[in-house]
MIPA-281095 format. One record per residue: residue number from 1; x, y, z of N, C-alpha, C in turn. Coordinates in steps of 0.2 Angstrom, whole numbers. Example, Ala and Ser with C-alpha at 12.3 -4.5 7.8 and 13.67 -1.06 7.14 Angstrom:
# MIPA-281095
{node 1; {66; -28; 39}; {62; -22; 39}; {66; -16; 39}}
{node 2; {64; -11; 35}; {68; -5; 36}; {64; 0; 39}}
This chain:
# MIPA-281095
{node 1; {108; -117; 55}; {109; -109; 52}; {104; -109; 61}}
{node 2; {105; -99; 64}; {99; -102; 67}; {96; -98; 66}}
{node 3; {90; -99; 66}; {83; -93; 67}; {80; -89; 68}}
{node 4; {80; -84; 67}; {73; -81; 69}; {66; -79; 74}}
{node 5; {63; -81; 82}; {56; -84; 81}; {53; -81; 82}}
{node 6; {52; -75; 86}; {52; -69; 86}; {53; -60; 84}}
{node 7; {52; -55; 86}; {54; -47; 80}; {52; -48; 88}}
{node 8; {52; -48; 96}; {54; -44; 100}; {60; -51; 104}}
{node 9; {55; -54; 106}; {59; -60; 110}; {65; -66; 107}}
{node 10; {62; -69; 101}; {70; -72; 98}; {73; -69; 94}}
{node 11; {80; -69; 97}; {86; -66; 89}; {87; -74; 86}}
{node 12; {90; -76; 88}; {93; -84; 87}; {96; -90; 91}}
{node 13; {92; -95; 91}; {94; -97; 98}; {101; -100; 99}}
{node 14; {95; -100; 105}; {95; -97; 111}; {106; -104; 107}}
{node 15; {233; -129; 85}; {229; -133; 86}; {231; -139; 92}}
{node 16; {232; -138; 90}; {237; -145; 91}; {238; -141; 97}}
{node 17; {238; -134; 99}; {243; -131; 105}; {237; -130; 108}}
{node 18; {239; -134; 113}; {234; -133; 121}; {236; -126; 124}}
{node 19; {229; -123; 121}; {233; -116; 127}; {229; -118; 136}}
{node 20; {237; -114; 138}; {236; -118; 147}; {234; -110; 149}}
{node 21; {230; -110; 154}; {228; -105; 160}; {231; -107; 166}}
{node 22; {237; -105; 170}; {240; -111; 177}; {240; -105; 181}}
{node 23; {233; -103; 186}; {236; -100; 191}; {236; -90; 190}}
{node 24; {230; -91; 183}; {224; -82; 179}; {229; -82; 177}}
{node 25; {234; -86; 171}; {238; -84; 170}; {235; -87; 160}}
{node 26; {237; -84; 155}; {235; -91; 149}; {243; -88; 144}}
{node 27; {250; -90; 150}; {255; -94; 146}; {256; -100; 147}}
{node 28; {262; -101; 140}; {264; -109; 144}; {264; -116; 144}}
{node 29; {260; -120; 143}; {262; -126; 149}; {269; -127; 153}}
{node 30; {267; -126; 160}; {272; -126; 164}; {278; -132; 161}}
{node 31; {284; -133; 162}; {288; -134; 159}; {287; -145; 162}}
{node 32; {288; -150; 161}; {289; -154; 163}; {289; -158; 169}}
{node 33; {296; -153; 172}; {296; -155; 178}; {290; -154; 184}}
{node 34; {291; -148; 181}; {281; -144; 187}; {277; -150; 184}}
{node 35; {274; -150; 179}; {269; -151; 177}; {268; -160; 181}}
{node 36; {273; -165; 181}; {271; -171; 184}; {277; -170; 190}}
{node 37; {277; -166; 194}; {278; -162; 202}; {275; -172; 206}}
{node 38; {266; -168; 204}; {264; -174; 207}; {264; -181; 208}}
{node 39; {266; -181; 203}; {266; -191; 198}; {275; -191; 203}}
{node 40; {281; -187; 203}; {287; -191; 201}; {288; -191; 212}}
{node 41; {281; -185; 215}; {281; -186; 221}; {277; -193; 226}}
{node 42; {274; -196; 221}; {271; -204; 224}; {263; -200; 224}}
{node 43; {262; -190; 225}; {255; -189; 227}; {250; -193; 220}}
{node 44; {246; -193; 223}; {239; -194; 220}; {236; -187; 219}}
{node 45; {234; -185; 212}; {234; -180; 210}; {223; -180; 213}}
{node 46; {223; -171; 211}; {215; -169; 212}; {212; -165; 206}}
{node 47; {208; -167; 205}; {204; -165; 199}; {198; -164; 200}}
{node 48; {198; -157; 199}; {194; -153; 201}; {187; -151; 196}}
{node 49; {184; -152; 192}; {178; -152; 188}; {173; -147; 188}}
{node 50; {170; -145; 181}; {165; -139; 185}; {154; -142; 186}}
{node 51; {155; -141; 180}; {148; -147; 179}; {147; -154; 177}}
{node 52; {143; -157; 177}; {140; -163; 178}; {144; -168; 171}}
{node 53; {142; -164; 165}; {144; -168; 158}; {153; -169; 160}}
{node 54; {154; -160; 158}; {163; -161; 161}; {167; -164; 167}}
{node 55; {163; -167; 170}; {164; -172; 176}; {165; -180; 176}}
{node 56; {159; -179; 171}; {157; -186; 169}; {161; -189; 162}}
{node 57; {166; -185; 158}; {170; -186; 154}; {176; -187; 156}}
{node 58; {177; -183; 161}; {186; -184; 163}; {186; -187; 166}}
{node 59; {181; -190; 171}; {180; -196; 174}; {179; -204; 170}}
{node 60; {179; -204; 164}; {179; -211; 159}; {186; -211; 156}}
{node 61; {189; -206; 157}; {199; -204; 155}; {202; -203; 158}}
{node 62; {200; -203; 168}; {204; -204; 171}; {200; -210; 179}}
{node 63; {196; -211; 179}; {197; -218; 181}; {198; -220; 188}}
{node 64; {200; -222; 192}; {205; -223; 201}; {210; -221; 199}}
{node 65; {211; -216; 192}; {218; -214; 195}; {223; -208; 198}}
{node 66; {215; -205; 196}; {214; -198; 200}; {208; -197; 205}}
{node 67; {207; -191; 213}; {201; -191; 214}; {201; -183; 213}}
{node 68; {195; -186; 207}; {190; -181; 202}; {184; -180; 207}}
{node 69; {180; -171; 210}; {179; -169; 211}; {175; -163; 207}}
{node 70; {167; -162; 208}; {163; -159; 202}; {162; -150; 208}}
{node 71; {160; -147; 204}; {160; -143; 213}; {154; -138; 211}}
{node 72; {151; -139; 204}; {141; -137; 203}; {140; -146; 201}}
{node 73; {133; -143; 209}; {130; -145; 209}; {124; -147; 204}}
{node 74; {124; -152; 202}; {116; -157; 198}; {109; -153; 197}}
{node 75; {106; -148; 193}; {100; -144; 193}; {102; -140; 192}}
{node 76; {108; -138; 192}; {109; -130; 195}; {110; -127; 188}}
{node 77; {107; -121; 189}; {111; -115; 182}; {117; -111; 183}}
{node 78; {121; -117; 179}; {127; -114; 180}; {129; -109; 176}}
{node 79; {124; -107; 172}; {124; -98; 172}; {125; -93; 176}}
{node 80; {120; -95; 185}; {120; -90; 187}; {123; -91; 194}}
{node 81; {128; -97; 196}; {128; -104; 200}; {136; -101; 205}}
{node 82; {132; -100; 211}; {139; -91; 213}; {142; -98; 217}}
{node 83; {151; -97; 219}; {150; -106; 222}; {150; -105; 228}}
{node 84; {149; -107; 234}; {148; -103; 242}; {156; -106; 244}}
{node 85; {159; -102; 250}; {167; -100; 250}; {170; -104; 251}}
{node 86; {166; -114; 256}; {168; -118; 258}; {170; -126; 249}}
{node 87; {172; -121; 243}; {172; -126; 238}; {179; -123; 237}}
{node 88; {181; -114; 239}; {189; -113; 236}; {193; -119; 242}}
{node 89; {188; -122; 248}; {196; -125; 252}; {197; -133; 247}}
{node 90; {192; -134; 242}; {192; -139; 238}; {196; -137; 228}}
{node 91; {197; -132; 232}; {200; -130; 224}; {207; -128; 228}}
{node 92; {210; -127; 232}; {215; -127; 235}; {220; -133; 234}}
{node 93; {219; -139; 235}; {220; -145; 236}; {218; -144; 226}}
{node 94; {220; -145; 221}; {218; -146; 216}; {222; -145; 211}}
{node 95; {225; -150; 206}; {230; -149; 206}; {230; -149; 195}}
{node 96; {224; -152; 195}; {221; -149; 189}; {214; -147; 189}}
{node 97; {211; -142; 185}; {204; -139; 187}; {203; -137; 179}}
{node 98; {198; -143; 177}; {193; -141; 172}; {186; -141; 172}}
{node 99; {187; -135; 168}; {180; -129; 163}; {180; -131; 160}}
{node 100; {174; -131; 161}; {171; -124; 151}; {174; -122; 147}}
{node 101; {171; -119; 151}; {176; -111; 149}; {170; -107; 145}}
{node 102; {173; -102; 138}; {169; -98; 137}; {161; -93; 140}}
{node 103; {162; -92; 143}; {160; -89; 149}; {155; -91; 151}}
{node 104; {156; -98; 158}; {148; -100; 157}; {148; -101; 164}}
{node 105; {155; -106; 167}; {154; -102; 178}; {161; -97; 179}}
{node 106; {159; -95; 176}; {166; -90; 179}; {168; -89; 187}}
{node 107; {160; -87; 190}; {161; -86; 198}; {165; -92; 198}}
{node 108; {165; -99; 197}; {170; -105; 197}; {178; -105; 195}}
{node 109; {178; -103; 191}; {184; -102; 189}; {190; -94; 189}}
{node 110; {186; -90; 191}; {187; -83; 198}; {190; -85; 205}}
{node 111; {187; -92; 205}; {188; -95; 213}; {194; -98; 212}}
{node 112; {195; -103; 210}; {199; -107; 204}; {205; -101; 207}}
{node 113; {203; -96; 201}; {211; -92; 199}; {210; -91; 207}}
{node 114; {207; -86; 211}; {212; -86; 217}; {215; -88; 222}}
{node 115; {213; -97; 220}; {213; -106; 226}; {218; -107; 223}}
{node 116; {221; -108; 218}; {226; -111; 214}; {231; -110; 218}}
{node 117; {233; -117; 217}; {242; -118; 225}; {247; -116; 217}}
{node 118; {254; -117; 223}; {258; -118; 214}; {259; -122; 210}}
{node 119; {258; -122; 206}; {261; -127; 199}; {254; -131; 196}}
{node 120; {247; -126; 197}; {239; -130; 199}; {242; -127; 190}}
{node 121; {234; -132; 186}; {232; -130; 181}; {224; -127; 180}}
{node 122; {223; -124; 178}; {215; -122; 176}; {215; -120; 166}}
{node 123; {212; -127; 164}; {211; -125; 159}; {204; -124; 155}}
{node 124; {204; -121; 153}; {195; -121; 149}; {195; -123; 143}}
{node 125; {189; -128; 144}; {191; -136; 138}; {187; -132; 132}}
{node 126; {183; -126; 134}; {178; -126; 128}; {183; -118; 123}}
{node 127; {185; -117; 124}; {189; -112; 121}; {199; -111; 124}}
{node 128; {198; -118; 122}; {205; -123; 119}; {200; -126; 110}}
{node 129; {194; -130; 115}; {193; -133; 106}; {186; -129; 100}}
{node 130; {186; -122; 100}; {183; -122; 102}; {186; -113; 94}}
{node 131; {188; -112; 91}; {194; -104; 88}; {186; -99; 89}}
{node 132; {187; -93; 91}; {181; -87; 93}; {181; -86; 83}}
{node 133; {182; -88; 81}; {178; -91; 71}; {173; -91; 72}}
{node 134; {170; -95; 78}; {165; -102; 75}; {161; -103; 82}}
{node 135; {160; -94; 85}; {158; -94; 89}; {152; -93; 88}}
{node 136; {149; -100; 91}; {137; -95; 91}; {136; -88; 97}}
{node 137; {133; -84; 94}; {127; -80; 96}; {120; -81; 95}}
{node 138; {117; -80; 101}; {110; -81; 99}; {106; -77; 105}}
{node 139; {99; -77; 108}; {98; -74; 110}; {99; -70; 118}}
{node 140; {99; -80; 121}; {101; -78; 126}; {110; -75; 128}}
{node 141; {112; -79; 120}; {120; -77; 122}; {123; -69; 118}}
{node 142; {120; -64; 120}; {121; -59; 112}; {127; -59; 112}}
{node 143; {132; -58; 104}; {140; -56; 105}; {140; -46; 109}}
{node 144; {136; -41; 109}; {136; -36; 112}; {140; -37; 120}}
{node 145; {137; -44; 118}; {137; -43; 128}; {144; -48; 127}}
{node 146; {146; -51; 122}; {154; -51; 121}; {155; -60; 125}}
{node 147; {147; -65; 126}; {145; -70; 132}; {142; -77; 125}}
{node 148; {148; -79; 119}; {146; -86; 114}; {142; -89; 119}}
{node 149; {138; -92; 117}; {134; -100; 119}; {139; -105; 119}}
{node 150; {140; -108; 125}; {143; -112; 130}; {143; -121; 127}}
{node 151; {136; -122; 126}; {136; -127; 126}; {139; -132; 119}}
{node 152; {142; -133; 121}; {149; -138; 117}; {149; -146; 117}}
{node 153; {147; -149; 124}; {146; -154; 125}; {139; -158; 124}}
{node 154; {136; -156; 122}; {129; -157; 116}; {128; -162; 111}}
{node 155; {135; -160; 108}; {138; -162; 101}; {147; -166; 103}}
{node 156; {141; -171; 96}; {148; -176; 102}; {156; -175; 101}}
{node 157; {155; -170; 95}; {162; -170; 89}; {166; -163; 96}}
{node 158; {161; -161; 101}; {165; -157; 104}; {169; -162; 109}}
{node 159; {162; -164; 114}; {165; -169; 118}; {168; -172; 118}}
{node 160; {171; -174; 111}; {178; -178; 111}; {183; -175; 110}}
{node 161; {181; -167; 108}; {190; -163; 109}; {192; -165; 115}}
{node 162; {183; -163; 120}; {184; -162; 129}; {189; -166; 131}}
{node 163; {190; -172; 130}; {194; -181; 131}; {200; -181; 127}}
{node 164; {202; -175; 122}; {207; -173; 123}; {212; -170; 124}}
{node 165; {207; -166; 126}; {210; -160; 132}; {212; -162; 140}}
{node 166; {209; -169; 142}; {207; -169; 146}; {214; -178; 147}}
{node 167; {212; -178; 142}; {221; -183; 142}; {223; -182; 140}}
{node 168; {226; -176; 139}; {234; -174; 137}; {235; -172; 144}}
{node 169; {233; -168; 147}; {233; -163; 153}; {236; -170; 159}}
{node 170; {231; -174; 158}; {231; -181; 164}; {237; -183; 163}}
{node 171; {239; -185; 153}; {244; -189; 153}; {253; -187; 153}}
{node 172; {253; -178; 154}; {258; -170; 156}; {255; -173; 164}}
{node 173; {252; -173; 167}; {255; -172; 176}; {255; -180; 175}}
{node 174; {254; -182; 174}; {253; -190; 176}; {259; -198; 175}}
{node 175; {263; -193; 169}; {268; -199; 166}; {265; -207; 167}}
{node 176; {265; -209; 172}; {266; -214; 176}; {259; -217; 174}}
{node 177; {254; -213; 174}; {248; -216; 173}; {247; -218; 163}}
{node 178; {250; -213; 160}; {247; -211; 154}; {247; -216; 150}}
{node 179; {246; -225; 150}; {244; -229; 147}; {238; -230; 147}}
{node 180; {237; -229; 153}; {230; -229; 159}; {226; -224; 152}}
{node 181; {226; -217; 155}; {222; -214; 153}; {222; -213; 144}}
{node 182; {229; -215; 143}; {227; -216; 134}; {222; -221; 131}}
{node 183; {224; -227; 135}; {217; -235; 134}; {209; -227; 133}}
{node 184; {209; -227; 142}; {203; -224; 142}; {202; -218; 136}}
{node 185; {204; -213; 134}; {201; -211; 132}; {199; -215; 123}}
{node 186; {203; -218; 120}; {200; -224; 117}; {198; -225; 116}}
{node 187; {198; -230; 122}; {185; -230; 122}; {182; -228; 124}}
{node 188; {184; -217; 128}; {179; -217; 126}; {178; -213; 117}}
{node 189; {182; -211; 115}; {181; -209; 110}; {180; -213; 107}}
{node 190; {180; -220; 105}; {174; -227; 101}; {167; -225; 102}}
{node 191; {166; -225; 108}; {158; -225; 109}; {156; -218; 111}}
{node 192; {158; -214; 111}; {157; -206; 108}; {154; -205; 98}}
{node 193; {156; -209; 97}; {159; -213; 88}; {154; -214; 89}}
{node 194; {152; -221; 93}; {145; -224; 91}; {141; -220; 91}}
{node 195; {140; -217; 98}; {135; -211; 94}; {132; -208; 93}}
{node 196; {140; -202; 88}; {135; -198; 84}; {130; -206; 77}}
{node 197; {136; -209; 77}; {134; -212; 72}; {127; -214; 71}}
{node 198; {124; -215; 78}; {118; -218; 80}; {114; -215; 77}}
{node 199; {117; -210; 84}; {111; -202; 76}; {108; -200; 74}}
{node 200; {117; -202; 67}; {116; -199; 60}; {112; -207; 58}}
{node 201; {111; -211; 62}; {106; -217; 60}; {100; -217; 60}}
{node 202; {97; -211; 68}; {90; -210; 71}; {87; -205; 66}}
{node 203; {93; -201; 66}; {89; -194; 64}; {83; -193; 54}}
{node 204; {86; -196; 53}; {82; -194; 46}; {72; -201; 47}}
{node 205; {73; -204; 53}; {67; -205; 54}; {61; -201; 55}}
{node 206; {63; -194; 59}; {58; -190; 59}; {56; -184; 50}}
{node 207; {50; -183; 50}; {45; -184; 45}; {48; -180; 42}}
{node 208; {50; -176; 37}; {54; -171; 31}; {53; -165; 34}}
{node 209; {59; -161; 36}; {57; -155; 40}; {59; -154; 45}}
{node 210; {59; -160; 48}; {55; -159; 55}; {61; -157; 58}}
{node 211; {67; -158; 58}; {73; -156; 64}; {73; -153; 65}}
{node 212; {68; -149; 70}; {68; -142; 72}; {67; -143; 76}}
{node 213; {68; -138; 81}; {71; -140; 88}; {69; -131; 92}}
{node 214; {63; -131; 95}; {59; -125; 98}; {62; -127; 106}}
{node 215; {67; -125; 111}; {69; -126; 116}; {69; -121; 120}}
{node 216; {70; -123; 128}; {67; -115; 134}; {72; -111; 133}}
{node 217; {79; -119; 134}; {85; -115; 136}; {89; -114; 128}}
{node 218; {96; -113; 126}; {97; -118; 120}; {101; -118; 125}}
{node 219; {101; -126; 121}; {109; -128; 125}; {113; -134; 115}}
{node 220; {107; -131; 111}; {109; -138; 106}; {113; -133; 100}}
{node 221; {115; -129; 101}; {116; -121; 93}; {121; -124; 91}}
{node 222; {128; -129; 95}; {133; -135; 92}; {132; -139; 85}}
{node 223; {127; -143; 89}; {124; -149; 89}; {118; -145; 84}}
{node 224; {114; -146; 81}; {112; -144; 76}; {117; -139; 72}}
{node 225; {121; -137; 72}; {126; -134; 65}; {130; -139; 64}}
{node 226; {131; -145; 68}; {136; -150; 63}; {131; -155; 63}}
{node 227; {122; -154; 64}; {122; -163; 63}; {117; -163; 58}}
{node 228; {117; -153; 56}; {108; -154; 50}; {101; -151; 54}}
{node 229; {103; -152; 59}; {97; -148; 60}; {95; -136; 63}}
{node 230; {88; -135; 64}; {90; -132; 64}; {84; -127; 72}}
{node 231; {89; -122; 76}; {84; -121; 81}; {77; -114; 78}}
{node 232; {71; -116; 77}; {71; -111; 78}; {72; -108; 84}}
{node 233; {71; -108; 89}; {71; -102; 94}; {73; -103; 98}}
{node 234; {75; -100; 103}; {75; -104; 112}; {73; -98; 117}}
{node 235; {65; -102; 121}; {61; -95; 123}; {64; -86; 128}}
{node 236; {70; -94; 132}; {72; -90; 136}; {76; -84; 136}}
{node 237; {75; -80; 138}; {79; -72; 138}; {88; -72; 139}}
{node 238; {91; -65; 136}; {95; -69; 141}; {97; -65; 149}}
{node 239; {89; -65; 150}; {94; -62; 159}; {89; -67; 162}}
{node 240; {89; -77; 162}; {87; -80; 162}; {80; -78; 166}}
{node 241; {77; -74; 162}; {68; -74; 164}; {66; -79; 162}}
{node 242; {59; -75; 164}; {51; -80; 158}; {53; -73; 155}}
{node 243; {51; -75; 147}; {46; -70; 144}; {39; -66; 146}}
{node 244; {41; -60; 142}; {34; -57; 148}; {30; -56; 140}}
{node 245; {25; -52; 141}; {16; -57; 141}; {16; -52; 131}}
{node 246; {21; -49; 131}; {20; -45; 124}; {25; -51; 119}}
{node 247; {27; -53; 125}; {34; -57; 118}; {29; -62; 120}}
{node 248; {27; -67; 125}; {25; -73; 125}; {16; -73; 117}}
{node 249; {14; -65; 117}; {11; -67; 111}; {14; -67; 106}}
{node 250; {17; -68; 103}; {21; -63; 96}; {22; -70; 96}}
{node 251; {26; -73; 102}; {28; -83; 101}; {23; -88; 102}}
{node 252; {16; -84; 103}; {10; -90; 102}; {9; -87; 94}}
{node 253; {7; -85; 92}; {7; -82; 83}; {12; -85; 81}}
{node 254; {17; -85; 83}; {22; -89; 79}; {24; -97; 77}}
{node 255; {22; -100; 83}; {22; -107; 83}; {13; -109; 78}}
{node 256; {12; -104; 80}; {4; -108; 77}; {5; -107; 72}}
{node 257; {7; -102; 66}; {9; -99; 63}; {12; -108; 59}}
{node 258; {21; -106; 61}; {27; -112; 62}; {21; -119; 61}}
{node 259; {17; -120; 64}; {16; -128; 67}; {18; -132; 70}}
{node 260; {22; -128; 77}; {26; -131; 78}; {25; -137; 85}}
{node 261; {24; -142; 81}; {21; -149; 84}; {23; -151; 94}}
{node 262; {29; -149; 92}; {30; -150; 99}; {39; -142; 104}}
{node 263; {35; -142; 110}; {39; -139; 116}; {47; -141; 118}}
{node 264; {53; -143; 118}; {54; -146; 122}; {56; -137; 127}}
{node 265; {56; -141; 133}; {58; -136; 140}; {63; -143; 142}}
{node 266; {67; -135; 148}; {70; -140; 150}; {70; -145; 158}}
{node 267; {73; -149; 160}; {74; -154; 164}; {80; -146; 173}}
{node 268; {82; -142; 170}; {83; -136; 175}; {78; -132; 177}}
{node 269; {76; -128; 169}; {72; -122; 169}; {64; -124; 170}}
{node 270; {66; -128; 173}; {59; -126; 172}; {52; -122; 169}}
{node 271; {48; -119; 165}; {43; -116; 164}; {35; -119; 166}}
{node 272; {33; -115; 167}; {24; -115; 167}; {22; -107; 162}}
{node 273; {29; -107; 161}; {27; -100; 151}; {25; -108; 145}}
{node 274; {30; -108; 145}; {30; -113; 142}; {24; -118; 140}}
{node 275; {24; -119; 148}; {16; -123; 148}; {9; -123; 143}}
{node 276; {10; -115; 146}; {2; -112; 145}; {4; -110; 139}}
{node 277; {11; -108; 135}; {9; -110; 128}; {7; -116; 123}}
{node 278; {11; -115; 129}; {7; -127; 125}; {0; -127; 125}}
{node 279; {-2; -127; 128}; {-10; -129; 129}; {-15; -122; 123}}
{node 280; {-12; -119; 124}; {-14; -112; 120}; {-14; -114; 110}}
{node 281; {-7; -115; 110}; {-4; -117; 101}; {-5; -128; 100}}
{node 282; {-9; -130; 103}; {-7; -138; 105}; {-4; -139; 103}}
{node 283; {2; -135; 105}; {10; -137; 101}; {10; -144; 108}}
{node 284; {9; -149; 109}; {15; -151; 116}; {18; -151; 120}}
{node 285; {20; -151; 124}; {25; -150; 130}; {31; -155; 130}}
{node 286; {36; -155; 132}; {39; -161; 133}; {48; -158; 137}}
{node 287; {48; -156; 145}; {49; -153; 146}; {53; -158; 149}}
{node 288; {59; -163; 150}; {61; -166; 151}; {69; -166; 147}}
{node 289; {70; -163; 145}; {77; -163; 139}; {81; -157; 145}}
{node 290; {90; -162; 146}; {95; -163; 151}; {103; -159; 149}}
{node 291; {100; -151; 153}; {106; -149; 147}; {111; -151; 151}}
{node 292; {115; -153; 157}; {120; -155; 160}; {117; -158; 169}}
{node 293; {114; -160; 168}; {109; -164; 174}; {110; -169; 170}}
{node 294; {113; -178; 174}; {115; -182; 170}; {107; -189; 175}}
{node 295; {102; -191; 169}; {101; -197; 172}; {104; -199; 177}}
{node 296; {98; -202; 181}; {99; -208; 184}; {104; -204; 192}}
{node 297; {105; -208; 193}; {110; -208; 201}; {115; -209; 200}}
{node 298; {122; -205; 204}; {128; -205; 204}; {128; -214; 206}}
{node 299; {133; -215; 199}; {137; -224; 198}; {130; -230; 197}}
{node 300; {126; -225; 194}; {121; -226; 189}; {121; -229; 182}}
{node 301; {119; -235; 177}; {123; -236; 172}; {123; -230; 167}}
{node 302; {116; -226; 169}; {112; -219; 161}; {118; -212; 166}}
{node 303; {122; -213; 173}; {121; -207; 176}; {130; -204; 172}}
{node 304; {130; -205; 166}; {135; -203; 161}; {134; -200; 158}}
{node 305; {141; -196; 153}; {139; -191; 147}; {134; -193; 141}}
{node 306; {137; -201; 138}; {137; -201; 139}; {127; -203; 140}}
{node 307; {126; -208; 143}; {120; -205; 145}; {114; -202; 144}}
{node 308; {118; -195; 148}; {113; -187; 145}; {114; -188; 138}}
{node 309; {117; -188; 135}; {113; -187; 126}; {111; -190; 123}}
{node 310; {110; -196; 123}; {107; -202; 120}; {98; -204; 126}}
{node 311; {98; -197; 130}; {93; -197; 132}; {89; -189; 129}}
{node 312; {91; -186; 127}; {91; -181; 123}; {91; -181; 117}}
{node 313; {94; -185; 114}; {91; -184; 104}; {86; -190; 105}}
{node 314; {89; -196; 110}; {79; -199; 109}; {71; -198; 111}}
{node 315; {72; -191; 114}; {68; -188; 117}; {63; -184; 113}}
{node 316; {70; -178; 109}; {71; -176; 105}; {69; -179; 98}}
{node 317; {72; -184; 93}; {71; -188; 91}; {63; -191; 90}}
{node 318; {59; -194; 94}; {54; -199; 95}; {50; -192; 96}}
{node 319; {48; -186; 98}; {45; -179; 101}; {43; -179; 91}}
{node 320; {47; -178; 90}; {48; -173; 81}; {44; -180; 75}}
{node 321; {42; -186; 80}; {42; -190; 79}; {43; -198; 73}}
{node 322; {51; -200; 75}; {56; -202; 71}; {53; -209; 77}}
{node 323; {58; -211; 75}; {61; -218; 78}; {69; -219; 82}}
{node 324; {74; -224; 86}; {74; -222; 90}; {82; -231; 89}}
{node 325; {78; -236; 88}; {82; -242; 86}; {90; -243; 90}}
{node 326; {94; -238; 83}; {101; -237; 84}; {104; -236; 92}}
{node 327; {102; -229; 93}; {100; -224; 99}; {98; -228; 107}}
{node 328; {93; -234; 107}; {92; -236; 114}; {96; -246; 113}}
{node 329; {96; -246; 106}; {102; -251; 105}; {110; -249; 111}}
{node 330; {112; -243; 110}; {119; -244; 112}; {121; -244; 123}}
{node 331; {130; -243; 122}; {127; -244; 128}; {133; -239; 132}}
{node 332; {130; -233; 137}; {131; -230; 140}; {134; -230; 146}}
{node 333; {136; -234; 148}; {141; -235; 154}; {149; -231; 152}}
{node 334; {152; -231; 158}; {156; -228; 158}; {161; -233; 156}}
{node 335; {167; -230; 152}; {174; -236; 148}; {180; -236; 156}}
{node 336; {176; -232; 162}; {183; -234; 163}; {177; -232; 175}}
{node 337; {180; -232; 178}; {177; -236; 186}; {177; -228; 187}}
{node 338; {170; -225; 187}; {167; -220; 187}; {167; -217; 194}}
{node 339; {174; -215; 196}; {172; -214; 207}; {174; -202; 207}}
{node 340; {170; -201; 201}; {171; -195; 205}; {167; -191; 210}}
{node 341; {165; -187; 215}; {161; -187; 216}; {155; -180; 216}}
{node 342; {151; -182; 212}; {145; -178; 208}; {139; -172; 218}}
{node 343; {140; -166; 215}; {138; -163; 223}; {131; -161; 222}}
{node 344; {126; -162; 226}; {122; -165; 223}; {118; -158; 228}}
């Protein structure tokens, strides 16, 4: 459940049938002959992704059997990222484009539609994984704007659904390597499940009633729902600017009243306002949560979706007074060679 944090600032914190969007259409998936055209001609598939967590999940499934290129640089505000014109050339070559959807990266999606070659597919992983009846709206994503909270990948259960969709698309497009994709998918799901179980093991070490998140950017709404956390609020308003002075004053009062111990900032959205609020309230300011910026450098053992989520869960649980022995024991390396191109 997402609870209001202040009257003016924070309202709420921030099947089997795969719905395929091909060349801007929501029609049925292409025929087997068209879908496997690249495979039967012996050409290597070109896959384009958007944010780094999706690039990482795709790379785990695809390994070295296709070329994977991410187009949204890490550390970028993916909500407002406006792709430069040269990305159009990358999208022109794509056989498959995986985007998050749920209106997260609309300019990139529109550019992909405009430059899609014949027979290519554009798949909105979030739209295909989350029924509309389960959309979460909050202060940063108000229902009247029609944009649900799009951050599904911070929840292992939805990351597994993303992996399912990616595997199915790759098997359809490249049946010659179906066994490889299926095997990598099986290994990835196993690792994501172990991550989920480690989280469940460690989170009860937080003192009673402490599984509450006050964040700058609300990237954990679906995670909170599935793992029994409460998002007290998200400081960042819907226009992605800092809150106004009156809103800040209300927030300070609320934090003092609720005795909030930690304010979790974002590495992607640095905020001097949060730092000042922490000083005024006595709360500790933890500014290193990563919404979609993978830890380490490309090619490193932590530079993965698994490394990202382990880092965030450890940061949250330790910040709230818990211990993370199970999470810290995890192996977060990729299940297949990560040959993806991560833009910097």
